[in-house]
SEZALUM-819319 format. One record per residue (C-alpha): residue number from 0; residue in three letters; z, x, y. Coordinates in steps of 0.02 Angstrom, whole numbers, plus 50000, padded with zeros to 5 digits. Each point is the difference from the previous one (the first is absolute). Layout:
residues N
 num residuo    c3    c1    c2
 NUM     ALA     Z     X     Y
...
This chain:
residues 714
 num residuo    c3    c1    c2
   0     MET 48439 50786 51225
   1     PRO 49977 49826 49925
   2     ARG 50048 49987 49820
   3     ALA 49852 50009 49882
   4     ARG 49957 49842 49907
   5     PRO 50064 50014 49822
   6     PRO 49868 50003 49863
   7     LEU 49975 49841 49902
   8     VAL 50015 50093 49835
   9     THR 50081 50169 49972
  10     VAL 50002 50118 49853
  11     ALA 50180 49949 49970
  12     ASP 49945 49816 49991
  13     VAL 49868 50041 49869
  14     ARG 50120 50106 49899
  15     ALA 50134 49864 50005
  16     ALA 49874 49866 49950
  17     LEU 49940 50103 49853
  18     TRP 50177 50035 49943
  19     SER 50042 49814 50012
  20     LEU 49844 49957 49900
  21     VAL 50040 50126 49863
  22     SER 50184 49951 49986
  23     THR 49959 49814 49996
  24     ALA 49866 50029 49868
  25     ALA 50122 50102 49895
  26     GLY 50132 49865 50012
  27     LEU 49876 49863 49955
  28     GLY 49928 50104 49858
  29     VAL 50169 50027 49917
  30     ALA 50048 49818 50028
  31     ILE 49838 49935 49925
  32     ALA 50024 50113 49849
  33     LEU 50177 49934 49972
  34     VAL 49981 49814 50038
  35     ASP 49924 49885 49869
  36     GLY 49879 49876 50074
  37     VAL 49913 50119 50121
  38     HIS 49864 50119 49942
  39     ALA 49884 50126 50085
  40     THR 49842 50068 49920
  41     ASN 49988 50160 50104
  42     PRO 50100 50099 50130
  43     TRP 49873 49963 50137
  44     SER 50045 49816 49991
  45     VAL 50182 50045 50027
  46     LEU 49953 50109 50150
  47     LEU 49897 49856 50071
  48     ALA 50148 49882 49975
  49     ALA 50112 50121 50097
  50     LEU 49871 50003 50140
  51     VAL 49994 49810 50007
  52     VAL 50190 49992 50007
  53     GLY 50002 50118 50150
  54     VAL 49859 49910 50091
  55     GLY 50080 49831 49964
  56     ASP 50163 50058 50078
  57     ALA 49909 50057 50157
  58     LEU 49904 49836 50017
  59     LEU 50149 49886 49969
  60     ARG 50124 50088 50114
  61     ALA 49943 49917 50163
  62     PRO 49996 49819 49937
  63     LEU 50167 50026 49912
  64     ARG 50077 50056 50163
  65     ARG 49941 49842 50086
  66     LEU 50068 49890 49862
  67     ALA 50165 50095 49992
  68     ARG 50024 49975 50187
  69     ALA 50042 49819 49962
  70     GLY 50081 50026 49830
  71     GLY 50127 50134 50047
  72     ALA 50059 50140 49888
  73     VAL 50016 49885 49849
  74     GLY 49823 49940 50029
  75     ALA 49942 50181 50011
  76     LEU 50082 50035 49832
  77     VAL 49919 49851 49915
  78     LEU 49830 50030 50080
  79     GLY 50007 50186 49965
  80     LEU 50042 49981 49817
  81     GLY 49868 49865 49983
  82     ALA 49870 50113 50082
  83     GLN 50043 50145 49884
  84     VAL 49984 49891 49845
  85     LEU 49839 49920 50065
  86     VAL 49915 50166 50037
  87     VAL 50049 50077 49832
  88     TRP 49949 49840 49908
  89     ALA 49829 50002 50085
  90     ALA 49975 50183 49959
  91     LEU 50047 49977 49817
  92     THR 49902 49838 49978
  93     PHE 49834 50017 50089
  94     LEU 49959 50186 49996
  95     PRO 49881 50060 49864
  96     GLY 50080 50097 49859
  97     ILE 50171 49917 50015
  98     THR 50064 49841 49920
  99     SER 50166 49908 50016
 100     THR 50059 49852 49898
 101     SER 50142 49926 50106
 102     TRP 50099 50004 50160
 103     THR 50150 50069 49908
 104     ALA 49896 50149 49944
 105     VAL 49947 50031 50180
 106     LEU 50181 49993 50057
 107     ALA 50048 50121 49863
 108     VAL 49866 50121 50057
 109     LEU 50063 49988 50179
 110     VAL 50178 50039 49947
 111     VAL 49958 50139 49878
 112     ALA 49881 50083 50123
 113     GLY 50135 49997 50133
 114     VAL 50125 50079 49881
 115     VAL 49876 50133 49947
 116     MET 49959 50043 50181
 117     ALA 50186 50009 50043
 118     CYS 50030 50118 49853
 119     GLY 49850 50106 50050
 120     HIS 50066 50009 50178
 121     TRP 50166 50066 49931
 122     VAL 49920 50125 49879
 123     LEU 49885 50074 50131
 124     GLY 50142 50014 50124
 125     ALA 49906 49904 50134
 126     ARG 50102 49958 50153
 127     ASP 50104 49843 49987
 128     ASN 49940 49849 50098
 129     ALA 49834 50078 50053
 130     TYR 49903 49874 49895
 131     VAL 50088 49859 50093
 132     VAL 49927 50048 50168
 133     GLY 49843 50093 49948
 134     ASP 49883 49903 50113
 135     LEU 50121 50018 50146
 136     LEU 50001 50188 49973
 137     ARG 49811 50003 50005
 138     ARG 49999 49892 50156
 139     ALA 50124 50116 50086
 140     ARG 49898 50154 49954
 141     ARG 49843 49923 50070
 142     ALA 50090 49952 50159
 143     ALA 50062 50179 50019
 144     GLY 49824 50065 49976
 145     LEU 50064 50140 49890
 146     PRO 49982 50043 49816
 147     ARG 50155 49989 49892
 148     ALA 50033 50187 49998
 149     ALA 49992 50011 50189
 150     LEU 50116 49853 50021
 151     ARG 50134 50089 49901
 152     THR 50009 50142 50124
 153     ALA 49939 49926 50163
 154     ALA 50159 49911 50048
 155     GLY 50185 49998 49968
 156     PRO 50094 49843 49952
 157     ASP 50011 49943 50180
 158     GLY 49815 50032 50034
 159     ALA 50025 50166 50089
 160     GLY 49889 50144 49954
 161     ASP 50082 50145 49910
 162     ASP 49942 50118 50137
 163     GLY 50089 49899 50134
 164     SER 49839 49926 50070
 165     GLY 50024 49830 49920
 166     PRO 50087 49905 50140
 167     ALA 49871 50053 50128
 168     ALA 49851 49967 49887
 169     ASP 50060 49837 49924
 170     GLN 49967 49858 50122
 171     ARG 50056 49860 49885
 172     PRO 50140 49888 50065
 173     ALA 50172 50031 49929
 174     GLY 50076 49911 49851
 175     VAL 50161 50018 49903
 176     LEU 50034 49979 49814
 177     VAL 50186 49982 49961
 178     VAL 50038 50028 49816
 179     MET 50173 49952 49941
 180     LEU 50054 50093 49843
 181     ASP 50138 49887 49937
 182     GLY 50157 50091 49946
 183     VAL 49941 50179 50024
 184     ALA 50134 50114 50074
 185     ARG 49945 50154 50094
 186     PRO 50081 50116 49870
 187     THR 49906 49907 49864
 188     LEU 49834 50026 50088
 189     GLU 50040 50185 50019
 190     HIS 50030 50011 49811
 191     ALA 49831 49918 49971
 192     LEU 49915 50120 50121
 193     GLN 50075 50151 49913
 194     ALA 49950 49931 49830
 195     GLY 49818 49982 50057
 196     LEU 50003 49811 49980
 197     ALA 49949 49959 50179
 198     PRO 49852 50113 50042
 199     THR 49934 49888 50138
 200     LEU 50164 50000 50095
 201     ASP 50024 50184 49963
 202     ARG 49830 50037 50076
 203     TRP 50043 49901 50157
 204     LEU 50164 50092 50022
 205     GLY 49927 50169 49954
 206     SER 49858 49983 50125
 207     GLY 50119 49951 50138
 208     SER 49914 49833 50028
 209     HIS 50163 49907 49962
 210     ARG 50186 50024 50020
 211     LEU 50136 49943 49881
 212     GLU 50177 49953 50049
 213     SER 50143 49887 49947
 214     TRP 50063 49840 50076
 215     TRP 50165 49916 49960
 216     ALA 49990 49830 49916
 217     ARG 50163 49918 50054
 218     VAL 50106 49896 49882
 219     PRO 49938 49889 49925
 220     CYS 49859 50118 49953
 221     THR 49901 49865 49911
 222     THR 49819 49948 50008
 223     PRO 50026 49837 50098
 224     ALA 50110 50083 50132
 225     SER 49892 50154 50027
 226     THR 49834 49906 49990
 227     LEU 50059 49870 50125
 228     GLY 50056 50141 50114
 229     LEU 49839 50099 49983
 230     LEU 49888 49849 50030
 231     HIS 50104 49894 50119
 232     GLY 50124 50121 50078
 233     THR 50163 49919 49943
 234     THR 50109 50001 49844
 235     ASP 50148 49897 50063
 236     ALA 49963 49849 49891
 237     VAL 50000 50096 49833
 238     PRO 50168 50059 49930
 239     ALA 49937 50032 49823
 240     PHE 49853 49964 49884
 241     ARG 50070 49825 49970
 242     TRP 50150 49922 50085
 243     TRP 50104 49844 50024
 244     SER 49967 49906 50162
 245     ARG 50148 49897 50060
 246     ARG 49887 49913 50125
 247     LEU 49882 49939 49865
 248     GLY 50130 49988 49863
 249     ARG 49890 50088 49875
 250     MET 49935 50165 49937
 251     VAL 49857 50081 50097
 252     VAL 49885 50100 49887
 253     THR 49870 50105 50091
 254     ASN 49879 50008 49854
 255     ARG 49979 49812 50016
 256     PRO 49852 49967 50115
 257     ALA 50088 49854 50085
 258     ASP 50152 50106 50041
 259     ALA 49892 50147 50055
 260     ALA 49909 49882 50118
 261     ALA 50164 49934 50070
 262     VAL 50067 50176 50028
 263     GLU 49839 50050 50089
 264     ARG 50006 49846 50112
 265     GLY 50174 50048 50057
 266     ALA 49951 50182 50032
 267     SER 49826 49986 50075
 268     ASP 49966 49999 50186
 269     GLY 49813 49987 49971
 270     ARG 49975 50184 50045
 271     GLY 50027 50084 49832
 272     LEU 49920 50164 49953
 273     LEU 49836 49918 49946
 274     ALA 49988 49867 50135
 275     ASP 49846 50069 50088
 276     GLY 49863 49971 49872
 277     GLY 50092 50085 49856
 278     VAL 49990 49966 49813
 279     ALA 50149 49990 49880
 280     VAL 49967 50033 49815
 281     SER 50131 49969 49864
 282     THR 50148 50009 50120
 283     MET 50158 49893 49994
 284     PHE 49980 49950 50183
 285     SER 49844 49984 50106
 286     GLY 50041 50100 50157
 287     ASP 49915 49854 50091
 288     ALA 49831 50057 49932
 289     PRO 49856 49878 50031
 290     THR 49935 50042 49825
 291     SER 50124 50000 49855
 292     LEU 49949 50042 49822
 293     LEU 50125 49980 49858
 294     VAL 50143 49989 50126
 295     MET 50158 49917 49934
 296     SER 50056 49916 50160
 297     ARG 49826 49923 50020
 298     ALA 49980 49941 49820
 299     SER 50002 49818 50054
 300     GLU 49834 50036 50088
 301     GLY 49920 50072 49843
 302     LEU 49965 50181 49954
 303     GLY 49876 50025 50142
 304     PRO 49816 49969 50042
 305     GLY 49909 49977 49836
 306     GLN 49845 50101 50044
 307     LEU 50106 50158 50012
 308     PHE 50041 49987 49814
 309     VAL 49822 49980 49939
 310     ARG 49968 50187 49990
 311     PHE 50141 50019 49873
 312     PHE 49980 49839 49901
 313     ALA 49810 49992 49991
 314     SER 49950 50181 49969
 315     PRO 49939 50024 49821
 316     PHE 50142 50054 49886
 317     VAL 50118 50048 50144
 318     LEU 50128 49863 49965
 319     VAL 49978 50021 49812
 320     ARG 50028 50187 50013
 321     ALA 50153 49971 50109
 322     VAL 50071 49879 49871
 323     ALA 49964 50125 49861
 324     GLY 50090 50133 50099
 325     THR 50146 49880 50023
 326     VAL 50016 49978 49812
 327     GLY 49993 50189 49979
 328     GLU 50137 50023 50130
 329     THR 50109 49874 49908
 330     LEU 49984 50100 49839
 331     LYS 50035 50162 50094
 332     GLU 50161 49928 50072
 333     LEU 50058 49945 49827
 334     TYR 49968 50176 49934
 335     GLN 50086 50085 50147
 336     GLY 50153 49888 49986
 337     TRP 50009 50036 49813
 338     GLN 49987 50187 50036
 339     GLN 50151 49992 50116
 340     VAL 50100 49923 49858
 341     VAL 49939 50127 49872
 342     ARG 50038 50148 50113
 343     GLY 50169 49930 50050
 344     VAL 49960 50002 50185
 345     ARG 50146 49942 50107
 346     PRO 50028 49907 50108
 347     ARG 49877 49869 49943
 348     VAL 49983 49811 49993
 349     SER 49902 49881 49890
 350     ARG 49814 50001 50035
 351     ARG 49953 49851 49894
 352     GLY 49977 49816 50039
 353     TRP 49878 49957 50139
 354     TYR 50014 50168 50086
 355     PRO 49857 50088 49906
 356     VAL 49881 49860 50051
 357     LEU 50061 50001 50180
 358     ARG 49979 50189 50010
 359     ALA 49824 49987 49932
 360     VAL 49948 49863 50121
 361     THR 50075 50096 50147
 362     ASN 49931 50171 49954
 363     VAL 49824 49950 49948
 364     LEU 49943 49826 50046
 365     LEU 50090 49984 50167
 366     ARG 49964 50182 50047
 367     ASP 49815 49978 49965
 368     LEU 49995 49838 50100
 369     ASN 50094 50081 50145
 370     THR 49881 50148 49995
 371     ALA 49850 49885 50017
 372     LEU 50077 49891 50137
 373     VAL 50053 50147 50109
 374     ALA 49833 50089 49975
 375     GLU 49909 49844 50056
 376     GLN 50105 49989 50157
 377     LEU 49965 50183 50041
 378     VAL 49813 49973 49983
 379     ARG 50014 49842 50106
 380     GLY 50089 50100 50136
 381     ALA 50167 49908 50010
 382     PRO 50100 50086 50138
 383     VAL 50163 50012 49903
 384     VAL 50024 49977 49813
 385     CYS 50170 50003 49912
 386     VAL 50020 49999 49811
 387     ASP 50154 50011 49890
 388     LEU 49980 50092 49834
 389     VAL 50144 49960 49883
 390     ASP 49944 50099 49846
 391     TYR 50127 50141 50009
 392     ASP 50148 49890 50047
 393     GLU 49979 49887 49851
 394     ILE 49990 50141 49873
 395     ALA 50140 50102 50080
 396     HIS 50119 49852 49989
 397     HIS 49987 50000 49810
 398     ALA 49956 50180 49957
 399     GLY 50091 50097 50136
 400     PRO 49942 50066 50170
 401     LEU 49949 50174 49940
 402     ARG 49952 49960 49821
 403     PRO 49823 50053 49949
 404     GLU 49928 49824 49992
 405     ALA 50064 49959 50175
 406     LEU 49925 50158 50075
 407     ARG 49836 49964 49911
 408     ALA 49993 49837 50096
 409     LEU 49998 50105 50159
 410     GLU 49852 50094 49928
 411     GLY 49904 49837 49988
 412     LEU 50048 49948 50176
 413     ASP 49943 50169 50066
 414     ARG 49829 49969 49922
 415     VAL 49992 49831 50088
 416     LEU 50036 50087 50166
 417     GLY 49860 50123 49964
 418     LEU 49880 49857 49967
 419     TRP 50046 49912 50162
 420     GLU 49981 50165 50091
 421     GLU 49823 50018 49936
 422     ILE 49956 49822 50049
 423     ALA 50078 50023 50173
 424     ARG 49883 50145 50037
 425     GLY 49854 49881 50009
 426     ALA 50095 49853 50076
 427     PRO 49958 49935 50175
 428     ARG 50171 50060 50060
 429     ARG 50082 50170 49995
 430     TYR 50153 49957 49898
 431     ARG 50166 50089 50013
 432     VAL 50097 49984 49838
 433     VAL 50188 49978 50014
 434     VAL 50100 50000 49838
 435     VAL 50176 49928 50006
 436     SER 50126 49945 49869
 437     ASP 50128 49862 50019
 438     HIS 50142 50092 49911
 439     GLY 50029 50121 49857
 440     GLN 50088 49982 49833
 441     SER 50154 50077 49919
 442     LEU 50034 50028 49816
 443     GLY 50155 49952 49902
 444     ASP 50082 49900 49860
 445     THR 50017 49817 50043
 446     PHE 50165 49913 50039
 447     GLU 49992 49910 49834
 448     GLN 49972 50161 49904
 449     VAL 50153 50079 50082
 450     VAL 50118 49851 49999
 451     GLY 49939 49902 49850
 452     ARG 49975 49841 50100
 453     SER 49876 49947 50133
 454     PHE 50053 50005 50181
 455     GLY 50005 49810 50007
 456     ASP 50107 49987 49842
 457     GLU 50120 50131 50067
 458     VAL 50024 49905 50164
 459     ARG 50032 49838 49909
 460     ARG 50124 50086 49884
 461     LEU 50095 50067 50149
 462     LEU 50002 49829 50081
 463     ARG 50097 49948 49844
 464     GLU 49893 49848 49966
 465     ARG 49865 49954 49877
 466     PRO 49820 50005 50063
 467     PRO 49976 49845 50110
 468     ALA 49880 49872 49933
 469     ARG 49891 50018 50155
 470     ASP 50019 50187 50026
 471     VAL 49832 50062 50059
 472     ALA 50026 50176 49933
 473     PRO 49952 49982 49816
 474     ARG 49826 49933 50032
 475     GLY 49964 50056 50175
 476     ALA 50081 50163 50041
 477     ALA 50121 50079 49879
 478     SER 49947 50146 49894
 479     ARG 49945 49949 49828
 480     ARG 49970 50127 49865
 481     GLY 49816 50040 49994
 482     ARG 49941 49878 50133
 483     SER 49853 50047 50113
 484     ASP 50040 50030 50183
 485     GLY 49955 49866 50124
 486     GLU 49881 50109 50101
 487     ALA 49879 50014 49855
 488     TRP 49967 49813 49999
 489     GLY 49951 49989 50183
 490     PRO 49811 50022 49978
 491     ALA 49998 49874 49857
 492     ASN 50091 49870 50104
 493     THR 49885 50034 50147
 494     ALA 49847 49966 49892
 495     LEU 50073 49846 49917
 496     HIS 50054 49923 50165
 497     ALA 49829 50036 50074
 498     LEU 49920 49895 49864
 499     ARG 50083 49851 50085
 500     PRO 49968 50034 50186
 501     GLY 50107 49900 50119
 502     ARG 50140 49967 49875
 503     ALA 50097 50163 50009
 504     GLY 50123 49914 50115
 505     GLU 50076 49918 49847
 506     GLY 50088 50166 49976
 507     ARG 49980 50003 49811
 508     VAL 49980 50169 49918
 509     LEU 49896 49982 49844
 510     VAL 50031 50156 49896
 511     GLY 50126 50141 49990
 512     PRO 50190 50016 49995
 513     ASP 50020 49895 50158
 514     ARG 49901 49851 49935
 515     ASP 50155 49894 49969
 516     VAL 50092 50036 50163
 517     PRO 50025 49830 50083
 518     PRO 49868 50001 50138
 519     GLY 50089 49893 50129
 520     PRO 49920 49954 50166
 521     PRO 49879 50140 50053
 522     ALA 49958 49931 50171
 523     GLU 50092 50059 50154
 524     GLY 50115 49868 50068
 525     ALA 50017 49911 49833
 526     SER 50175 49946 49952
 527     ALA 50096 50118 49888
 528     THR 50055 49955 49824
 529     PRO 50171 49913 50004
 530     PRO 50141 50124 49961
 531     ALA 50057 49902 49847
 532     ALA 49827 50024 49923
 533     GLN 49998 50187 50034
 534     PRO 50056 50135 49879
 535     GLU 50174 50072 50029
 536     VAL 49941 50180 50001
 537     ALA 49834 50092 50012
 538     VAL 49989 50178 49937
 539     ILE 49848 50104 50043
 540     GLY 49944 50175 49955
 541     SER 49863 50084 50104
 542     GLY 49991 50169 49918
 543     ASN 50170 50082 50024
 544     LEU 50041 49882 50144
 545     GLY 50099 49847 49948
 546     MET 50057 49847 50095
 547     VAL 50120 49858 49958
 548     TRP 50001 49833 50093
 549     PHE 50128 49861 49984
 550     CYS 49869 49867 50024
 551     ARG 50107 49847 50034
 552     GLU 50088 50082 50146
 553     PRO 49925 49957 50170
 554     ARG 50029 50176 50065
 555     ARG 50017 50179 49938
 556     LEU 50173 50030 49926
 557     GLY 50106 50143 50064
 558     ALA 50091 50132 49899
 559     ALA 50170 49914 50011
 560     GLU 49935 49834 49935
 561     VAL 49901 50082 49860
 562     ALA 50156 50097 49948
 563     LEU 50107 49844 50005
 564     ARG 49883 49891 49897
 565     TRP 49930 50130 49882
 566     PRO 50123 50146 50001
 567     ALA 49916 50092 49857
 568     LEU 49823 49998 50070
 569     VAL 49989 50147 50120
 570     PRO 50125 50113 49907
 571     GLY 49913 49961 49836
 572     LEU 49828 50045 50068
 573     LEU 50067 50163 50074
 574     ALA 50077 50044 49831
 575     SER 49828 49992 49921
 576     PRO 49917 50171 49973
 577     ALA 49835 49924 50057
 578     VAL 50063 49944 50172
 579     GLY 50017 50118 50147
 580     LEU 50054 49886 50142
 581     VAL 50025 49818 50049
 582     VAL 49979 49939 50179
 583     VAL 50107 49851 50054
 584     HIS 50032 49936 50177
 585     ASP 50170 49999 50082
 586     ASP 50052 49950 50177
 587     GLU 49926 50160 50073
 588     GLY 49834 49995 49907
 589     PRO 49931 50065 49836
 590     VAL 50105 50120 49898
 591     ALA 49935 50108 49858
 592     HIS 50126 50012 49858
 593     GLY 49989 50140 49874
 594     PRO 50105 50048 49848
 595     GLY 50111 50112 50107
 596     GLY 49984 49945 50181
 597     THR 49919 49892 50133
 598     HIS 49879 50025 50144
 599     HIS 50003 49879 50147
 600     LEU 49814 49998 50035
 601     ALA 50008 49939 50180
 602     SER 50128 50129 50060
 603     GLY 49967 50139 49875
 604     LEU 50186 50010 49955
 605     VAL 50027 50069 49824
 606     SER 50155 49975 49896
 607     GLY 50022 50104 49843
 608     ARG 49844 50064 49913
 609     ASP 49843 49952 50096
 610     PRO 49899 49878 49891
 611     LEU 49841 50048 50094
 612     ALA 50011 50183 49947
 613     GLY 49847 50045 49899
 614     TYR 49891 49861 50072
 615     GLY 49927 50099 50145
 616     SER 50014 49996 50188
 617     ARG 49913 49831 50018
 618     ALA 50119 49905 49885
 619     ARG 50118 49935 50134
 620     ALA 49863 49938 50117
 621     ASP 49902 49920 49858
 622     LEU 50152 49910 49928
 623     VAL 50058 49937 50170
 624     ARG 49828 49927 50028
 625     VAL 49971 49919 49830
 626     ALA 50177 49929 49988
 627     GLY 49976 49919 50170
 628     LEU 49838 49909 49958
 629     GLU 50013 49811 50004
 630     ASP 49962 49975 49816
 631     ALA 50092 50153 49932
 632     GLY 50122 49969 49859
 633     ASP 50187 49974 50017
 634     LEU 50010 50160 49898
 635     VAL 49875 50143 50013
 636     VAL 50006 50120 49853
 637     VAL 49918 50171 49982
 638     SER 50001 50091 49834
 639     ALA 50077 50169 49970
 640     VAL 49886 50150 50029
 641     GLY 50001 50149 49883
 642     PRO 49980 50184 50046
 643     LEU 49812 49995 49966
 644     GLY 49977 49847 50110
 645     ARG 50001 49882 49851
 646     VAL 50051 49821 50034
 647     HIS 50040 49847 49895
 648     ALA 49883 49853 50027
 649     LEU 50087 49832 49996
 650     GLU 49849 49932 49907
 651     GLU 49913 50068 49846
 652     LEU 49890 50131 50082
 653     VAL 50012 50186 49967
 654     GLY 49914 50039 50166
 655     SER 50069 49899 50144
 656     HIS 50012 49979 50188
 657     GLY 50093 49892 50123
 658     GLY 50161 50094 50038
 659     LEU 50050 50181 50030
 660     GLY 49989 50157 49894
 661     GLY 49863 50112 49936
 662     ALA 49825 49992 50074
 663     GLN 49986 49810 50019
 664     CYS 50019 50000 50190
 665     GLU 49885 50149 50033
 666     ALA 49830 49919 50020
 667     LEU 49842 50095 50048
 668     LEU 49882 49996 50147
 669     LEU 49836 50096 49990
 670     TYR 49887 49990 50153
 671     PRO 49851 50088 50083
 672     ASP 50042 50154 50102
 673     ASP 49922 49929 50159
 674     LEU 50134 49865 50000
 675     VAL 50175 50049 50056
 676     VAL 50177 49941 49966
 677     PRO 50100 50041 50159
 678     ASP 50161 50089 49959
 679     ASP 50101 49883 50110
 680     GLU 49957 49859 49877
 681     ARG 50085 50094 49859
 682     ASP 50184 50004 49953
 683     ASP 50099 50128 49902
 684     VAL 50025 49959 49815
 685     ASP 50097 50131 49902
 686     GLY 49928 50138 50110
 687     THR 49820 49937 50001
 688     ARG 49916 49913 50146
 689     MET 49910 49843 49945
 690     LEU 49959 49822 50048
 691     VAL 50141 49883 49950
 692     GLY 49961 49823 49944
 693     ALA 49839 49909 49965
 694     GLU 50007 49932 50177
 695     ALA 49980 50177 50068
 696     VAL 49851 50032 49888
 697     HIS 49924 49834 50056
 698     ARG 50017 50050 50182
 699     ARG 49917 50167 49965
 700     LEU 49856 49918 49905
 701     VAL 49974 49878 50144
 702     GLY 50003 50148 50120
 703     TRP 49863 50086 49901
 704     LEU 49895 49842 50001
 705     ALA 50019 49991 50189
 706     GLN 49955 50184 50016
 707     LEU 49840 49969 49900
 708     GLY 49953 49846 50102
 709     LEU 50035 49879 49857
 710     ARG 50143 49906 50080
 711     GLU 49958 49864 50124
 712     GLY 50103 49996 50159
 713     ALA 50061 50179 49974
């Protein structure tokens, strides 16, 4: 039977409109009572003002979209804020019963009302982010032709009916939403499920609509490597989070938009995961998506089409409420960090400096914006949408992977998934939701806490020379007590570079710990920096994976030459209680040296005590691969691993990833039950069959797209 035309107005629409009117009136009423310069003679005038604000938003949305089409995301922000102020000013100036004396008073009312509404949202326990996409929710419900209560039970997260009739009854074309939960290990998700912090995912798994399994994130298990592999199908160009390139004669930092763009150019074949009409939202790389929103590698092109940001920037009080929530999140982080100190929680790292602000922006402002952007793409019917949510990863780095505040971040992400699920029910496509992480995290005291010196300082000490004047480690890569990790600054650099479209090729990072790394020539084919102008040594920590480069050498140095020129280096590192093994090349290939023995990685020959014992069955294969990458360090270092899987980050992060040990390599893959992972695509990892490497997950995702008719030429 043909699908019935959805009603123009439903009961849910009326109820939502009334609730919006009441909440806006309450916020305005409190603000008017608190702000000098604005007065109301009766509550009916305040209610009328709230009505005018809502109607003004509806009338201005269409022209703002047309204007923002030319002005980009920045234009949408300016226009949206201007529209909010204009509507509130008109309501407080021309309506009977209300008087205002100045623009500053109107602005104060706008801010106070937003704060009051945010606080009310928290007190009433309303679902996070729902206010951001309220009109999209109503639009989706109308399109589905069902009341809200029916929508909650009519379909599972992939659009299938609970009684099994969904696939036959649902004639909508297929769509796929890929949600990347940055840094979430499968064991961590299972803890959250058992703690009741992920009810949406628990419902999917409990109903049988989805399956959950692990996949192995190979070394380096970092965001740039795994994201490049998931979106473009290769990780060969990424040996760490940041690395020294002998070809370019400089440091490559993947949270610099120019470097991210260069890495993507080298990896892309034009047929990435999102090539066929897909949309990338807040990812490091684009996956060759025609539409990119807040994508780091595309920052030189701007943040994305401006009209797509209008819903967030122009809706009354939405941006103000998000900013208010950001301030609240900053204060919460300061309190939680102080509580760790008071309770004597260990291991722990400093949670001061810029980190509280970065956490707040990531966990409130960016999350709300991502929620709105993805919801809009679902309602528009984009065939494939991929979004990266970094909330958990950022908190876990500083608090610990299983600490309460980190798991609470998963609770918020689960609510976002529930919101997208509800919107997808009324979308023009029947969306399958695939949830994947790029890696996990492992807990442990840092190298500096164990040794008393940073990893970079220890290497320089063992080289028996003072820190070189042009050593890149102090500013660019070495662990510094209390510094923020480089990953956290990625979104900020993406936004700042996008303010100057077309100039990201300059390669200059504007904020964060990598801001002073000499940028060098970013373009492919550009001449490298002369050796005399290069630092003598570069020391990098990517979680508990470390690398050392002798930058002025034209080639990777072998074990014999390293021992001859710096005899104390490798033995000194192995004598450290924080180091588990050091990989150096000899004539037969890479060799893993441990405190009591060696392991020739190519042949598998072990002499003495096996240094790979305790690192799992994938250690040899992963180390052979990473040590053989073109830009891998002359030395590859992996920290010691304790009996509980605790590692020692070579940077100041209590939760880390990049090397081996703990849960950092056990990423998750959650997918609808009507999609299959063939067993012959899996490998054995410590007795469990799973996909190995982001490339394998990429191939499986592409296979699913082809199965659903979303891959051209398949």
